[in-house]
Residue, then its C-alpha position, 0 to 999 in steps of 0.5 A: m567805729t565813732l558812733a553817731p549821736y542820736t538826734k531824732p526829735h519828737a515827733t507827734a501822732v499826727q506827724r506820724v501818720a504824715h511820714l507814714r503817708s509819705r512813705g506810701l501807707i494808705v490811711k483812709r482816716p488819718n486823725v483815727a489813725a493818730r489816735k491809735i498810735d497815741l493809744v499804743g504807741y509808735e514804738r509798739l506798732r514799728i515792727y508791724f510797720l516795718s514787716r511791709r516796708q520795702l527795706g532795700v528800697a531807698n526811703r524804705p516805701f511801703r509795698p504798693g497797696t498796704t493799708y494802715q487797717q492791714i497794719l492794724r490787723l497784723y497788731d490784733c493778731d499778735s494780741l490774740l496769740r499772746d492771749a492764747c499762748f499766756a493762758a495755756v503756759g499758765q495752765f502748765e505753770l499751775l501743774l508744774r507747782n503742784a508737781m514739784s510741791e507733791a515730789l518734795s512733800d512725799g520724798f522730804g516733808s512738809h518743810p523740805y527747804f533745809d534738807l540738803a538731800a533735796f538739792k543738788d548741793a549746799g550752794a543750790n539748797l542755799e539758792a532755793l531757800q533764798s528764793f523761797m524766803t523771798a516769795y514768802s517775804q513779799s507775798k501779800d496772799q492772806r495765806a501767807a499772812h495767816y501763817r505768819h500771825t499763826y506760826a512760830t515755827p518753822i519759819l517758812p510754811p508747808i510747801w503746798t502753801m508756799k508753791e502759791f506764792l511762787t512766780f513761773g520764773r522763781s519755779v523754774r530757778i528752784f527746779k533747776c536747784l533740786e537733786g537729780s532724781v527728784r528733777t527726773h521724777i517730776a519731768t517724767q510725770f510730763g512725759v519727758p523722761s530727761d530732766q535736762v530736755f526737761t529744763s530746757w523746755l522749761e526756760c523756753l517757756v518762761d520766755v514765751r510766758n514773760i513775752c505775753a505777760h509784757h505785752d512783748r511781741l510774738f511776731n517776727r520773733s526768733f527765740q534765743k533759748q530753744p527746746q532741746s529735741l526729745r527724740r522718743a516722741a519727736v518733739p519738736t518738728a519745727p525749727r527749734n528757734k520758732l514759737k511753733a516748736i516751743l508750742e509743740c513742747l507745751d502741747h506734749l507736757l500738757t498732754q501727757r500730764g492729762a490736761p490737753v489744751g492744744i495750744v498748737a491747733d489754737v495758734g493755728r485757727i487764730l492765723a487762719r482768721f488772719p489772712e494779712v499774716q504770714p504763718a512764718e511770720v509767727g514761727y509757723 
């Protein structure tokens, strides 16, 4: 199949607003609407515009009565959802890093990085060691600088300091390198007896965290990475490619660790403030 060349020209925010109005969007203050597009970016708002257009009709007109203000309400709701989810995942991230640090230091000492018994195999040990080294060498944290300027050996700081330099994604990658009984020990602390189920939840939470951190959308999103079912606790109950399923897993993890947040309920309360948003549009 021959692909067509891209020929769309640059369009100003004023031209964007004119185009939207020509498709039936009600815009009471075009200049203000154009200013918002300048600030936020048309591509960022585009998914919300598309959600209210009749895609099967010629020229894809907006549904009758759709206003620009309603579109902004969709955007504002999504922004609040990101903030709430980011905070909840951040709470879990801290708990995970601490649980990993405690398990490793208790079982393998202050510097477990070179103990092959802590990892699945030599390859996993090397992969984890490289992650630790990168996190430490790139850190601008004062604690990292203090260790570099104070101690000659070991080359890395103790694990209880090192954990503070790890991103969530790096923590999960290191977790997957650990020996099976260590992974299971950590997972059990969060009420998940299977390290495979726990790992699948971690991968989903990293995706949610990155979406929120980079101001991407939760609105109208189906997740490719999906949490495995924890049958003994009937978690999750929602379709596994939807946001609610991942948040049900997060609630379980936080509650079992003794730090409940109630993110599923929090998101429900946010949605109740925005009748313009259909719960199914955010996986609820």
